[in-house]
N, C-alpha and C positions, 0 to 999 in steps of 0.2 A: 589642621585637625579633618578624619574623616568626614567624605560627602555619602550620603545616602542617596541611592537614584534608583529609581523603579523603573522595571522593564517591563513592559506590554506586551501580550499574545500580537504579535506582527500579523499583517494585510501577507498570507502567504498568495495572494493570486488565484487568478481563475476563479473569480468570484464565490471565493470561499468566507462565509461567515463565522464559522465557528471552529473547534476542534478538539478533541477528548485528549486527555494526559493520559498516556501507556503508561510511561518509564521516565521517574528523574534520573538524570544522570549526575546531577551536583546535589550534596545537603548543606543543610545549613551549618556555616562553620568553612565551609570549603574556599581556598583562594581561587578564582576562577582568570583567567587568560581571557584579553579581545576578542572576540569570535569564539569561545569556544562552546559546545552544542551541551546544555544546562538541563533539554527536555526532551523528550521522546512524544510527539503528538500524533493522532491518527485524525485527517482529515476526509471528508469524502471522497477522494482521490486518491491519497496514498499517506504509508507512513512517513511521517520525515522528520529531523531532526532540526531542532530549532537553537542559533547559536547568539550567545548575547553579546550586546555589542558593546556592553564595558568590561573593564578588569578589577578585579578586588576580591572582598570577602562576601560570598552571600549571608546575607543577614534574616533573611525570612522566606520561605516558597509557597505559593498563593495554588492551594487545591490539593486535593491528592488523586492519588492515580486512580482513574476512571470517571475523573470530573470532567465535563464539557466546559467548557469556557467560551465566550464570544471573541472577537478578535478587539481588541484593545483592553480588555481586563488581563489586571495584575500579574503576572505570572512568578516574579520573585523581586526582593529589594538585594543591592550589592551596596557595599559600603567602600568608595574609592578616593583617592588622593589624603593618605593619613598625611599628616604632618612627620616631618621629616626627623623630628628627634625618636619620634614613637621606632617608626623604620621598618615596622614588622608587616606592615601590607603591601608597601611598596617594592621592599626587597625580594620578599615572597614572590609579587605578579614579577618582578620581573625575573625572576628565577623559573617560572611558570612561561614565560613569552611575554607579558602584555607590555604594552608601552606605558609608562606612568604618563608621559604626556599630553597621550592624546585622552581626551574624552570619554570617544566611543568610536568604534570604526562608522558607524551609519549601515553595515550590514545585518540581515536580519535572516537570514536563508539559506543554508546550506545547500552550495550547487547555483546560487543565485549574488554570485560578488564575491564570497569571501574568499580572497585569496588566498591566507597563509593557511599551513594544517595547523588544527587546535592543537595545543600543548595538552600534556596531562595534567590534571587538576592535583592537587596536592591538598592536604588538612593542616590547619594549623595545630600543632601538637600545643598541651596544658604548658605550662610553663611558670616558674619560681614567682611570687608575688615582688613586685618591685621592678623586675625587668624591663626591658625597651620592646622585649617581641609580643609583651601582656597587654601594652595601650591599644592596639589595634583592635583586638576584639572588643575591648569594654569601649573603644571609641564608636566603632561600628551600634554599638548598644546601647548608649545614650544619644546618638541620632536618629535612632528608628523613631519614625512618628508615633504617637502616642495612642493614632488611630488603631495599630497593629495588636495589640493590642486585644481588642476586641474581635479581632477578624479571624476568620477559619484557616489562617497562616500556619505553618509550621514556622514556629518563631526562635529564635537563635539561643541558644544553650545561656542559664542564665548565669550572672555572672556578681561574684559577691568581693569585697572588701577589694576590687581593682584585681581579682583573678578571677581569670578565665574558667567555666565549669569544662569538666574532665567530660569527655564523651563517652558514653553508657560503654560498659565494659565487654559485653556480647552483641555487638551492632547486628548481626545477625539474626538475633531473635526479636529486635528491636526494630529496624528500618523496616526498608519497603519489598517487596519481592518482585521478582524480575516476570513477569507474566506478560505475554505476545499481545492480549487482547484479554477486554473486562469480561468480553463474555466467558472466558477460559476461567477468568476470576468466579464470575457467579455461577459458575458448570462446578467447581471445585465448593464454594461454598453452599451451595442445594446439597451436595453429597455428602459434604461433612469432610472432605478431605483439607486434611493440611497440608497447604503450599509447600510451605517449610521443612517438609519431611523430602520434598520431590527432586531428582535430580533432573534438571532440564537440558531437555535433548539440542532445545535450539542453539545460537549461535551465541557465545560468552553467557551461559548455562539459562538460556531465556524460556520459561518452561511453555510448551504449547500443550495445545489441546489432546492432543495423544499421549503426553504425558500423563495426564489428570484420569482417561480413560484407562490408560495403561494402570491405574492406581485402583480404580474403579472394578476391573477383571480381577484380581488380588484377590487369594482366598481372604476372607479376614477370620483375626484372633478371635476364636470364640471366649464370650465375658465370662469372668470367676463370679461377677457379683451379679443374680438374680434381680431383674426391674421389680418394681414393687406391683402389688395388685391395679393402684391406681394408674399406675402410670400405663402398663396391657388396657385397662379397659379404655383408659384416653384414647391411646395409641390406636385399639380395634375400631372408636366410636370417629375415629377422622378420616374426611372425607379426601381424595389427593386433590389436588387443584393444581389448574390448568396453566401449563408454563407461558410465561408471557418474556418474550424475546425483544428489547427495543428496535425499534430500525434507525439504528443511526451508524456513524462511519461507513463503511463500504456498502451493506446490507441497505442502511437507509438510503443511500445516492441512487444504488440500481434501483428499489423500490420506487423513487422521485422518477426518475427517468423511463421505466420502462411504464409505468402509468402513463405518463404523459404523452407518449409514444401511443399507445393504445387510444388514447381522448383525441388526439389532433392528427396522427396520418392513417389515411384510408388505404389498409395495405393489401396486397393479395399473394399468395403463392401457387408457385407453377412450378414442375419437379421433372426429371426423366433421368433413367437408366441409360449407363453408359459404361462400355467395353471398357478396361483401365488395361488390359494385359499390356498393350503394347506401353502406356506411362511408364509401368511398373518394371519391362524390361528398357526402356532408355535409360530409365534412374538408377538399374544396377550397372546398365554398360557406363555410364558418367561416372559411378565411384569407381566402378575397377579400372578406370582410365586411370586412377591415381589422384593426387591433389586432395583440398579437404573432401569430404563425404556432403552430397547435396540431400536435403529433405526433403518428402513427399507435399508438405505445408508450401515450400518455395515456387516447387513447380506449380502448383495450385496457384501461389501467389502471380507467379509471371502469367498465368495463363488468365488472371483475372485483369491483369495490367493492360493488357493485351487486348481482349475486351471491349473495355473500357475506353479504351481508345477509339473502338469503332461504335460502342454506344453511350455518348458522354452525356446520355440522358440521366445515366442511372449514378454518375458521379456528382450529386449536384445536392442542393438544400430548398427550399422552399422558404420564401419571405411574404408571408400572409400577410402584414403588414402593408407591404408594398406591392403583392399580389403577384409577385416576381418567380418564378424557378429561376435560382441562380446556379448556371453550370461552372462547376471548378477545373483550373486548371491543370491541379497537382492530383496526384493517388498519394492520400495518406493510408495507408491500408491497416486498420484496426485489425485484429485479430483474440479471439475469445479464449480467455486461461481461467483454468478454473483451482482458486487457493485457497487453504486454511482460512483467510478474512476472507473468504466469499469470489463472487467473477468478477472479473475484472475485463478490460479491454487495452492494451496496448497498443501503442500507435507506431506502425513502418512509416516515418517520414517519407516522402519521396520514391515510394514504392515503383515506381513506371520508372525511375531511372538505376536501377540497382538489377546485377543480373543473378542469376539461380544462386551462385555461391555469396555474392552479396544478402540475400536474403536470408538466404542459411543462417549466416551468421548474426546476422540483425534480431531473427527469429529467436535465436538461442538466446542470445543476450537480453533479451527483455523478459525471455519465458523465465529465467534464472533470478532478475530482479524481482521478478513476480512472485516467487515461489521463496525467497528472502524478503519480501516488503519491502523491498528496496526502490520500488519505481518514484519516481518523480511527476509531479503533476503533468509537468510537461511530458512525457512519456504516456500520458493517458489522454490526451486531449486533443483535438484538431483535426482527429480520422474523418476519411472522405467517405468511405465506403468500407464495410465488414466481413472476413472471411471465417465462416464459423467451422469449424471441424470437431463436428461431436461422434466421426467414427470414433474416438479415440475410448469413446463412452458405450461400444460396441451397440450402437443403433443404426441402424438404416438409413431413417429420415426425421427433421421435425418441419414442424412451421414456427419458428423462431419470431422473436418482437425484434423491430427495424430498431437499431442503436440510434437514439433521436439527437443529434437534428439530420442525421443520412437520411438517404432516399430507396437505399437496398443493401440486402445484405446474401452471399452465398455461403450455402451450407452441403457439407460434404459430408457421406455419412460413412462407413467403415465398410473396406474392401473386401469383397469374400468370393469365393469360388462358388460359381452357379452356372446352373444349364444354360447356353447361348448359343444362338444359330448363328455360325462363323463359317463365311463363305459357302455359305450352303447346307453347310451339314452342322449338326447337334454336335457341340462340343462344352467344356466346362472352362470357363471365363474368368477372369478376375472382373465383377461387375461392383459398379458403386453407383449411390443413388445422389443426384444432385438434386438443390432445391434453390430457387431465387425466391424472396419474400421484396417486393419492391413496393414503392409509395406510388399509389393511383393517379396521383397527381403529375407525377414528371411525366407519365408516359405511360401508354397503354398496351395492351396484351403481345399486341406483333413486335414490339419493340423488345419487350422486355423475353418473352420466346426467343427471339434473334439472338440475343444476349446469352440466353442460356444454350442455345441449342452452338453456339458457335467456340463457348466452353467445353461442351459435351465432345464436338468433334474435333478438336485438341487434345482429350483425354483418350479419345479413340486415336487418334492418328497425329501425334506430336510436328512430326513433319509439317502439319498445320501451320501449324506456330512459325513455323523457319519464313512463312511470307512476312509476319509482322516485324521481325527486327532487321 
């Protein structure tokens, strides 16, 4: 006889206490293998797929897409261990890659211990009454706790006289729509856009915000039915309401972190203009020599790590409880990346031990993962210093907020031709503005100015960097 096991939202690490359901990857009645991803959730750190440690038939799902659940809340129930005489669950689970002898794997998060690749899920098809395959879903239905009947979860298909109920004829018309975020779903709902009529441009047909906005810009077909006079008067009397956007997920995490940074860190900013002509020429020479292309941000990262070696005060954090400044031995370099989900700060681990070529490859990997929403919590945590290239937005300068609990952030503006005195003569040079925002508790202006001046010297004369290699 099948046993119904409840799978709860696991601890996703990094102090996360809740997650929002973005997309269900299985439906009620699906057969899942051990460690198969069953739901995609969005946390304050990243979007992750959660695998189920049980193999069997999904009998219930708890929570609709867009619902926020705390850690430990039920996610779904799975009927496992069906009787050998029934055979449906065990045989199908075996074909899906599950090990019927194991109750669970103990793995709860993709990328954190799940060893085997997830098998493709299969749906149990309706069968004729009295057949052996019909016994497992019926057993799962009977074994489900009675409390689930009154819960908000999606329940298993009803069975009558031992016959498993068939799935809807048109699942696309009744099932959930793959949307990248609840904000996109809210945008479509507020403007009356039918998500089922859209073709998503994201991975696997995922509907992005750009798809909804494209539909809003499309010319509307004029209605042939004139609205009633009462409807016209009601519309004229209606007052536009302010839009309220929930501070959840990445946006909420950014709001909390920036607010805390402003409350706790007495920051100050200094800046300097630098002639980047020689740096740009050095990069062009590197790329002309063959091999992988070197990015500008990788060169700036290499300059940062050399400057931090000279001024370790800025690679630190402040422990106010112990009233200590903690200087960190490794440089884990964060960099700001703008995505459709908001601003995220991926971290290049051990940046001080990487070459310009290695830094270029890691920046590219993390940037692509950020665009795809595939960053893990480990990719977004542990930073000790942040490099912010706001020149990509076409601006010269900024006074950024420090990424708490770090102690400093270097900002790099756009590099543009400007008049500049070079070798005693006025010339047009490639000029960039560099700014350093620092925690005044860890150092004074002399240290911060020395750091920024060294960075500017390396930008103006890249050969200066050779002294630290």
